[in-house]
N, C-alpha and C positions, 0 to 999 in steps of 0.2 A: 512535332519537334524532331528535327533531323540531327542526331548526335553523331559525331565522328569518333570512331574507336581509335585511341592513340596507338594501340598495338597492331592494328590492321595493316599499317604500312610496313611493319617489320616482318610480316609473314606474307611473302609475295604469292600471288596466284592462288589464294585460298578462295573457296566458294561455298555457298550454302547448299546443303543437301537435305533431303527430307528426313523427318524423324519417324515417318510411318514405314510400313513394310516396303522393302525395295521392289521397284518395278523396272522394266527395261529402261535403261538410260538414267536410273536414279542412284546407282552405286557409285561410290567415290572412284574417280578415274574415268567413269563413263561420261559422255557428253550428253546432257539432258536435252540439248537443242534449244532453239528459241522458245521462250515461254515455258521451259521445263519446270519441274517441281523445285521449290525453294523452301528453306527453313531459316531459323535464326541461328543455327549451329554452324560454326566454321569447321570445315574438314579439308585437309590437304588433298590434292590430287594424288592418285596412286604413285606416280613417279616421284613426287615430293616426299611421300611417306617413306619410301624405301631408300631415298638418296642418302640419308644420314645414318642408316643402320649399318653396323658392321656385317661383313660377309659371314653368313652362317658357317660355323666350324663344322667339320665332319662330326658325326655323332661320336661322343666320347666313348672310348672302349672301357667297359667295366671289367676290372680285374677280379677274379674269383680267388679268395683267400680261405684256406682251411686253418682254423685255430683250434688246436687240441690242448685243452687244459682242464684238469679235473675240478678246478675251483670255478664254479659258474659265474661268480661276480667278476673275476679277472677276464674271462671270455667275453662277458657283456661289455666291459670297459673297452677292451680292444675292438670289439665289433662296433660300438658306438663311435669311436674315434676314426676307424678306417672308413666307415660308411658315410663320413662327412665328405669324403673324396670319391674318386671313381673306383670304389671297391664294393664287392658283395662278399659277405662273410658267411661261411658255414662253420658251425661250432660242433666239436666233438669233445666228449667228456672223459675219454680214456683212449689208450693206444689202439685198441681193437676197432673202436668206432672211427678213429682217424684213418686206418687202413681201409675200412669199408667205404668211407666217404671218398677217399682217393680212387678206389676201384669203381665206384658208382658214378661219380662225377667226372666227366672227361675234360673239364676246362679249368682245373686248378692251376693258378699262376704262381702261387706262393704258399708256403706252409710255415706256420708258427707252432712250435712244439714245446710243451712243458716237459721238463726232464722226468719228474716224479709223478707218474700216473698209474692207475690200476690197469690190469690186464697186460699191457705192454708199456715199458718206459719210453720216453721220448727218444732215447738212444736206440732202442729196439726198432721203433718206427723209422728212425732215420736210416738205420742199417737196411731195413726192408726197401725203403725208397731208393737208396743208392744201389741196391742189388738188382733193381728192375730197370732195364734199359729205357723204358718209357719215361722214367722220372729221374734219370741220371743228372740232368741239368736243371731240375726243378729247385729254385731257391728255397732254402730251409733255414729259418732262424730258430735257435734254441733259446727258450726262456727258462730261467731257474731261480729259485730262492736261495739255493745252496751256493752257487758260484765258486765252487772249489776248483783249484787249478787242475786237478786230475780229470774232473768232468769236462772242463774246457778242452783239455788235450784230447780226450776221447771223442768229443763231439766234432772237433776239427779234423781228427784223423778219419772219422767216418764220412766226412764230406759236408759238415754244416757250413752254411754260407756266412752265418754270424752267430754270436752268442751274447745274450743280454741277461743281466741279473735283475731280479725283482728286489725291491720295487723299481720299476722302470718309468721313464717319462713317456706318457702316451704320445706326446709331440715328437720325441726322438724316434719312437717306434714307428710312427706314421711316416716320418721322413725316410727312415731306412727301408720300410716296405715300399714306399713310393719310388725310391731309387732302384730297388731290385725289380720292381714291376715296370720300370721305364716311364713313370708318370713325370710330367714336366716339372722342373724346379719351381716355376711360378705357382703351379697348383699346390705343391707341397708347402710352399712358404705361406700361402694364404691361410692355412689351418695351423 
């Protein structure tokens, strides 16, 4: 019985290829020649497979973010949200660790600092960052539960890029981090 596949006419130039290990002339896009291997599986030719695919984007740049917060659960929430996009997060749990990470890692693109941390406060860390010529332009967002006007003024005077109070919206934090890191609006809106 010779049945006609109703979908075969809608897929032009498809051909049968072997299901066994490939040999010369049996790979999709290769011409098996007359009497070449055949199978029951329809596979598009190489040119057809690639015709409808979008041009491959350049590899996405992964932005390295330092998150310094002495509350581990807050750091993990931020990490989980940011790593849904083109971010890699390094966590520090006090101000001294934040400075150590900054010195050790040469590719930090953004810093998120809690104000109240052991060893060094977020303002102390921010002052150190701004006094080092290497990090003068590094975007820094201050996160705090206090949110007092005096702390806001101090942070901005020291060169904070932004100031957010806890509890904060992870989505808004992501959007601001994406903006500061130069991540496209489309990528930020998807999350």
